[in-house]
C-alpha positions as CSV (number, residue, x, y, z in Angstrom):
1,M,18.1,-25.1,109.6
2,P,16.6,-23.0,106.8
3,T,15.6,-19.4,107.5
4,F,12.2,-18.2,106.3
5,T,11.0,-14.6,105.8
6,A,7.3,-13.8,106.4
7,T,5.6,-10.5,105.5
8,Y,2.4,-9.3,107.3
9,S,0.4,-6.1,107.7
10,S,0.6,-4.3,111.0
11,K,-2.5,-2.7,112.7
12,S,-1.7,0.6,110.9
13,G,-1.6,-1.1,107.5
14,Q,2.2,-1.0,107.2
15,Q,4.0,-4.0,105.7
16,R,6.3,-5.8,108.2
17,E,8.8,-8.7,108.0
18,I,9.7,-11.3,110.5
19,K,12.5,-14.0,110.1
20,L,12.3,-17.5,111.7
21,E,14.1,-20.8,111.5
22,A,12.1,-24.0,110.6
23,E,12.8,-27.3,109.0
24,N,10.2,-26.8,106.2
25,P,7.5,-24.5,105.0
26,A,4.8,-26.4,107.0
27,A,6.8,-26.0,110.2
28,A,7.3,-22.3,109.4
29,R,3.5,-21.9,109.0
30,R,3.0,-23.7,112.4
31,V,5.4,-21.3,114.1
32,L,3.6,-18.3,112.6
33,R,0.2,-19.7,113.7
34,R,1.5,-20.1,117.3
35,R,2.7,-16.5,117.3
36,G,-0.6,-15.2,116.0
37,V,0.9,-13.8,112.8
38,T,-1.4,-13.8,109.8
39,Y,1.2,-13.6,107.0
40,T,0.7,-12.5,103.4
41,T,3.9,-14.0,101.8
42,L,6.4,-16.6,102.9
43,S,9.8,-17.2,101.3
44,R,12.9,-19.2,102.1
45,S,15.8,-16.9,102.6
46,R,18.4,-19.5,101.5
47,S,17.2,-19.6,97.8
48,G,14.8,-16.6,97.8
49,S,12.2,-18.8,96.0
50,P,8.7,-17.9,97.0
51,I,6.5,-20.4,98.8
52,A,2.9,-20.2,98.0
53,V,0.7,-19.0,100.8
54,K,-2.0,-21.4,101.8
55,P,-5.4,-20.0,100.8
56,R,-7.0,-21.3,103.9
57,D,-5.6,-21.9,107.3
58,P,-7.2,-25.1,108.7
59,E,-6.4,-24.0,112.3
60,G,-7.2,-20.3,111.7
61,W,-10.5,-20.6,113.6
62,K,-8.6,-21.5,116.8
63,R,-7.0,-18.0,116.8
64,W,-10.5,-16.4,116.9
65,L,-11.2,-18.4,120.1
66,E,-8.1,-17.2,121.8
67,K,-8.3,-14.2,124.1
68,P,-6.4,-11.4,122.3
69,V,-3.6,-9.5,124.1
70,T,-5.0,-6.1,125.0
71,I,-3.2,-2.9,125.9
72,S,-4.2,-3.6,129.6
73,D,-2.5,-7.0,129.5
74,K,0.7,-5.4,128.3
75,A,0.5,-2.6,130.9
76,V,0.1,-5.2,133.7
77,F,3.0,-7.2,132.3
78,A,5.2,-4.0,132.2
79,N,4.3,-3.0,135.8
80,K,4.9,-6.6,137.1
81,L,8.2,-6.9,135.3
82,A,9.3,-3.5,136.4
83,A,8.6,-4.3,140.1
84,M,10.5,-7.6,139.9
85,V,13.5,-6.1,138.1
86,N,13.6,-3.2,140.7
87,A,13.5,-5.8,143.5
88,G,16.5,-7.6,142.0
89,V,14.7,-10.6,140.7
90,P,16.6,-12.2,137.7
91,I,14.9,-11.5,134.4
92,L,14.4,-15.2,133.6
93,R,12.7,-15.9,136.9
94,S,10.6,-12.8,136.5
95,L,9.4,-13.9,133.1
96,D,8.7,-17.4,134.3
97,M,6.6,-16.1,137.3
98,I,4.6,-13.7,135.1
99,Q,3.9,-16.2,132.4
100,K,2.3,-18.6,134.9
101,Q,-0.2,-15.8,135.7
102,Q,-1.0,-15.0,132.1
103,K,-4.6,-15.9,130.9
104,P,-4.2,-15.2,127.1
105,P,-2.7,-18.3,125.6
106,L,-0.8,-16.2,123.0
107,F,0.8,-14.0,125.6
108,R,1.8,-17.2,127.6
109,R,3.4,-18.8,124.5
110,A,5.3,-15.5,123.8
111,L,6.7,-15.4,127.3
112,L,7.7,-19.0,127.3
113,S,9.5,-18.4,124.0
114,M,11.2,-15.3,125.4
115,I,12.5,-17.2,128.3
116,Q,14.2,-19.7,126.0
117,D,15.6,-16.9,124.0
118,V,17.0,-14.9,127.0
119,N,18.3,-18.2,128.4
120,Q,20.3,-18.6,125.3
121,G,21.9,-15.2,125.6
122,E,19.4,-13.0,123.7
123,N,18.4,-9.7,125.2
124,L,14.8,-9.0,126.1
125,A,14.0,-6.6,123.3
126,N,15.1,-9.0,120.6
127,S,13.2,-11.8,122.1
128,M,10.1,-9.6,121.9
129,R,10.6,-9.0,118.2
130,N,9.7,-12.6,117.4
131,W,6.1,-11.9,118.6
132,P,4.8,-8.9,116.7
133,R,1.2,-9.6,117.5
134,V,2.0,-9.3,121.2
135,F,4.6,-6.5,121.4
136,D,4.5,-3.6,119.1
137,N,7.5,-1.6,117.9
138,L,6.9,1.1,120.5
139,T,7.1,-1.4,123.4
140,I,10.2,-3.0,121.9
141,A,12.0,0.3,121.4
142,M,11.4,1.5,125.0
143,V,12.6,-1.9,126.4
144,E,15.6,-1.8,124.2
145,A,16.4,1.8,125.4
146,G,16.0,0.7,129.0
147,E,18.3,-2.2,128.6
148,A,21.0,-0.1,126.9
149,G,20.8,2.5,129.5
150,G,20.7,0.1,132.5
151,V,17.3,1.6,133.6
152,L,15.0,-1.2,132.5
153,D,12.7,-1.0,135.6
154,E,12.3,2.9,135.3
155,T,11.6,2.4,131.5
156,L,9.1,-0.3,132.1
157,R,7.2,1.8,134.6
158,R,7.0,4.6,132.0
159,L,5.9,2.1,129.5
160,A,3.1,0.8,131.8
161,L,1.9,4.3,132.5
162,L,1.9,5.1,128.8
163,L,0.0,2.0,127.9
164,E,-2.5,2.6,130.7
165,Q,-3.1,6.2,129.6
166,N,-3.5,5.2,125.9
167,S,-6.0,2.5,126.9
168,K,-8.0,5.0,128.9
169,L,-8.0,7.5,125.9
170,R,-9.1,4.7,123.6
171,N,-11.9,3.6,125.9
172,Q,-13.2,7.2,126.2
173,V,-13.3,7.6,122.4
174,K,-15.0,4.2,122.0
175,A,-17.6,5.2,124.5
176,A,-18.2,8.5,122.8
177,L,-18.5,6.9,119.3
178,G,-20.0,3.6,120.3
179,Y,-23.0,4.9,122.3
180,P,-24.8,6.8,119.4
181,I,-24.0,4.1,117.0
182,T,-25.5,1.4,119.2
183,V,-28.6,3.5,120.0
184,F,-29.1,4.3,116.3
185,L,-28.9,0.6,115.4
186,V,-31.4,-0.3,118.1
187,A,-33.8,2.4,116.9
188,I,-33.5,1.1,113.3
189,L,-34.3,-2.5,114.5
190,V,-37.2,-1.3,116.5
191,F,-38.6,0.6,113.4
192,V,-38.1,-2.4,111.1
193,G,-39.7,-4.8,113.6
194,M,-42.7,-2.7,114.2
195,T,-43.1,-2.0,110.5
196,I,-43.0,-5.7,109.6
197,F,-45.0,-7.1,112.4
198,L,-47.5,-4.4,113.6
199,I,-48.4,-2.5,110.4
200,P,-49.8,-5.6,108.5
201,S,-52.2,-6.6,111.2
202,F,-53.7,-3.1,111.4
203,A,-53.7,-2.8,107.6
204,S,-55.9,-6.0,107.2
205,T,-58.3,-4.6,109.9
206,F,-58.7,-1.3,108.0
207,K,-59.2,-3.2,104.6
208,T,-62.0,-5.2,106.2
209,L,-63.7,-2.0,107.4
210,N,-63.2,-0.3,104.0
211,A,-61.5,2.6,105.8
212,E,-60.0,5.4,103.7
213,L,-56.2,5.4,104.5
214,P,-54.3,8.7,104.8
215,A,-51.2,9.2,102.6
216,F,-48.8,8.6,105.5
217,T,-50.5,5.3,106.4
218,I,-50.4,4.2,102.8
219,F,-46.7,4.9,102.7
220,M,-46.0,2.9,105.9
221,V,-48.1,0.0,104.5
222,S,-46.2,0.1,101.3
223,L,-43.0,0.1,103.2
224,S,-44.1,-2.9,105.3
225,D,-45.0,-4.8,102.1
226,F,-41.6,-4.0,100.7
227,L,-39.7,-5.1,103.9
228,R,-41.6,-8.5,103.8
229,S,-40.8,-9.0,100.0
230,P,-37.6,-10.5,98.4
231,G,-36.7,-6.9,97.4
232,A,-35.8,-6.2,101.0
233,L,-33.3,-9.1,100.9
234,L,-31.7,-7.6,97.8
235,L,-31.5,-4.2,99.6
236,I,-29.8,-5.9,102.6
237,A,-27.4,-7.7,100.3
238,A,-26.5,-4.5,98.5
239,L,-25.9,-2.7,101.8
240,I,-23.6,-5.5,103.0
241,L,-21.8,-5.3,99.6
242,V,-21.3,-1.5,100.0
243,F,-20.0,-2.0,103.6
244,V,-17.6,-4.7,102.4
245,L,-16.4,-2.5,99.5
246,L,-15.9,0.4,101.9
247,A,-13.9,-1.8,104.2
248,R,-11.7,-3.0,101.4
249,Y,-11.3,0.6,100.1
250,Y,-10.3,1.7,103.7
251,Q,-7.5,-1.0,103.6
252,T,-5.9,0.7,100.7
253,P,-3.5,3.6,101.5
254,F,-5.4,6.1,99.4
255,G,-8.8,5.0,100.7
256,R,-7.6,5.1,104.3
257,R,-6.3,8.7,103.8
258,Q,-9.5,9.8,102.2
259,I,-11.8,8.3,104.9
260,D,-9.5,9.5,107.8
261,G,-9.5,12.9,106.3
262,L,-13.3,13.0,106.2
263,I,-13.4,11.8,109.8
264,L,-11.3,14.8,110.9
265,K,-13.8,17.2,109.3
266,L,-16.8,15.8,111.1
267,P,-18.3,18.2,113.6
268,L,-17.5,17.4,117.2
269,F,-16.2,13.9,116.4
270,G,-13.5,15.2,114.2
271,D,-12.3,17.5,117.0
272,L,-12.3,14.6,119.4
273,I,-10.2,12.4,117.1
274,Q,-7.7,15.3,116.6
275,K,-7.4,15.8,120.4
276,T,-7.0,12.1,120.9
277,V,-4.2,11.8,118.4
278,T,-2.5,14.9,119.8
279,A,-2.6,13.6,123.3
280,Q,-1.2,10.2,122.3
281,F,1.5,11.8,120.2
282,C,2.6,14.1,123.0
283,R,2.5,11.4,125.7
284,T,4.3,8.8,123.6
285,L,7.0,11.3,122.4
286,A,7.6,12.4,126.0
287,S,7.9,8.8,127.1
288,L,10.3,7.9,124.3
289,S,12.3,11.0,124.9
290,K,12.7,10.2,128.6
291,A,13.7,6.7,127.8
292,G,16.6,8.0,125.6
293,V,15.2,7.0,122.2
294,P,16.6,9.3,119.4
295,I,14.1,11.8,118.0
296,L,14.2,10.4,114.5
297,M,13.5,6.9,115.7
298,A,10.8,8.2,118.0
299,L,9.0,9.9,115.1
300,D,9.3,6.6,113.1
301,L,7.5,4.8,115.9
302,L,4.9,7.5,116.2
303,F,4.3,7.3,112.4
304,E,3.6,3.5,112.8
305,T,1.3,3.8,115.9
306,T,-0.8,6.9,115.0
307,S,-4.3,5.6,114.2
308,N,-5.3,8.4,111.8
309,S,-3.4,8.1,108.6
310,V,-3.6,11.8,107.6
311,M,-2.0,12.8,110.9
312,S,0.4,9.9,110.5
313,D,1.5,11.2,107.2
314,A,2.1,14.6,108.7
315,I,4.4,13.0,111.3
316,K,6.3,11.2,108.6
317,A,6.8,14.4,106.6
318,S,7.9,16.2,109.7
319,R,10.4,13.5,110.4
320,Q,12.0,14.3,107.0
321,D,12.1,17.9,107.9
322,V,13.7,17.2,111.3
323,S,16.4,15.1,109.7
324,E,17.3,18.2,107.6
325,G,17.7,20.3,110.8
326,I,14.3,21.9,111.1
327,P,12.8,22.0,114.6
328,L,9.9,19.6,115.2
329,S,7.5,22.3,116.3
330,T,8.2,24.2,113.0
331,A,7.8,21.0,110.9
332,L,4.5,20.0,112.5
333,G,3.2,23.7,112.4
334,T,3.5,23.7,108.6
335,K,1.2,20.7,108.3
336,N,-1.8,22.6,109.9
337,L,-3.2,19.4,111.5
338,F,-2.1,19.6,115.1
339,P,-3.6,22.2,117.4
340,E,-1.8,25.5,117.6
341,L,-1.5,25.2,121.4
342,A,0.3,21.9,121.2
343,I,2.7,23.3,118.6
344,S,3.5,26.4,120.6
345,M,4.1,24.4,123.8
346,L,6.4,22.0,121.9
347,G,8.3,25.0,120.5
348,V,8.8,26.3,124.1
349,G,10.0,22.9,125.2
350,E,12.6,22.8,122.4
351,E,13.8,26.3,123.2
352,T,14.2,25.6,126.9
353,G,15.6,22.1,126.6
354,N,12.7,20.7,128.6
355,M,10.6,19.1,125.9
356,D,9.7,16.0,128.0
357,A,8.0,17.9,130.7
358,M,6.3,20.3,128.3
359,L,5.0,17.4,126.2
360,S,3.6,15.7,129.3
361,K,1.8,18.9,130.3
362,V,0.3,19.2,126.8
363,A,-0.8,15.6,127.0
364,D,-2.4,16.2,130.4
365,F,-4.2,19.2,129.0
366,Y,-5.7,17.4,126.0
367,E,-6.7,14.3,128.1
368,D,-8.7,16.7,130.2
369,E,-10.1,18.2,127.0
370,I,-11.1,14.8,125.8
371,S,-12.9,14.0,129.0
372,A,-14.8,17.3,128.7
373,T,-15.6,16.6,125.0
374,V,-16.9,13.1,125.8
375,K,-19.1,14.5,128.5
376,L,-20.4,17.2,126.1
377,L,-21.1,14.6,123.4
378,T,-23.0,12.4,125.8
379,S,-25.1,15.3,127.1
380,L,-26.0,16.2,123.5
381,I,-26.5,12.7,122.1
382,E,-28.7,11.4,124.9
383,P,-31.6,13.7,124.3
384,A,-31.1,13.4,120.5
385,M,-31.3,9.6,120.7
386,I,-34.5,9.9,122.9
387,I,-36.1,12.1,120.3
388,L,-35.1,9.7,117.5
389,V,-36.5,6.7,119.2
390,G,-39.6,8.6,120.3
391,G,-40.1,9.8,116.7
392,I,-39.9,6.4,115.3
393,V,-42.5,5.0,117.8
394,A,-44.7,8.0,117.2
395,A,-44.5,7.6,113.5
396,I,-45.6,4.0,113.8
397,L,-48.5,4.9,116.1
398,L,-49.5,7.8,113.9
399,A,-49.7,5.5,110.9
400,M,-51.8,2.9,112.8
401,Y,-54.2,5.4,114.4
402,L,-54.8,8.0,111.7
403,P,-57.2,5.7,109.7
404,M,-59.4,5.2,112.8
405,F,-60.7,8.8,112.4
406,S,-62.2,8.0,109.0
407,V,-63.7,4.8,110.6
408,F,-65.3,6.8,113.3
409,E,-66.8,9.2,110.7
410,K,-68.4,6.2,108.9
411,I,-69.8,4.9,112.2
412,R,-71.5,8.2,112.8
């Protein structure tokens, strides 16, 4: 049966390859769709001749309806599998029992495929590699290390804990960033709605009374007229175009670095992102080190899984320094991106040979810092949002009621 090679982009924007066997290109595309892989190129390994990618996937809409595999799903899976392996349940039976309990169809298909692969003599880590949209390289590396060391249950428990903590961190950051964005969008919608629907009714009344309109009211009436004109649609189209262009620019390596670098410089939010990346870096490196993953391989995985590309590049450069014999703390310290406390603690861990425990303590410290920062941001943003919404409503009311004073003067 011919072997096909498909390339796809990971969540971090890195190009990845996956090999599969299929009778023909159409069958290969069906296999990729089942695995949830959105490929960019597809080639037959036998001859190396490229096979054109279909410009439109007729079944692609079905993937949007499928429940995605979340970090929480993977954490629950790792916990269940660890408990079953520790209890002495055979791996095939464990996978079969877990897949019957899975709700995401993609996850269920992955587990069914893994059962077939393991039944044919494949190890668990290699069977996971066929499903890159379900299992990332970090998960696969830890499972592989657990299988090699004969401590799969312990490694799976560490993996579950790592995934749960990463999920908690991600949710905290989403809450801190999502709340002000949501309130701001609602405030804009309220302002636009009141300007479009309320201002015109008052403007017609003032026109009938021949009231002299203040400059602010004239400005709001003009803005209302503009928002109800075709020019407003052109403005919205232009804003959407700018947003799309920025999104496409962010997908490029240079654009991603530029925007991620600006994010790190934002007041409060930049500090929050830096602490989050530092906590995830320390927690993940500690878990990989405990699982027996070599330091260079661990840094490769961290480079792929770090969300901020600027800090990810710093990890990649540090990996090169470590391969030349430079301590990791020294290599990261020269990049001036990670907090000094984390670098110092990492250095102490390297000197004492207790890097795992030291990294875990650093991760605990920064996770507490993140919780405190999120609370601080919430306490600062809530009154600011109240003032913003109140200011918008006050501006509308002021524009509507200021002309009434001139009307009252004429009545007198």
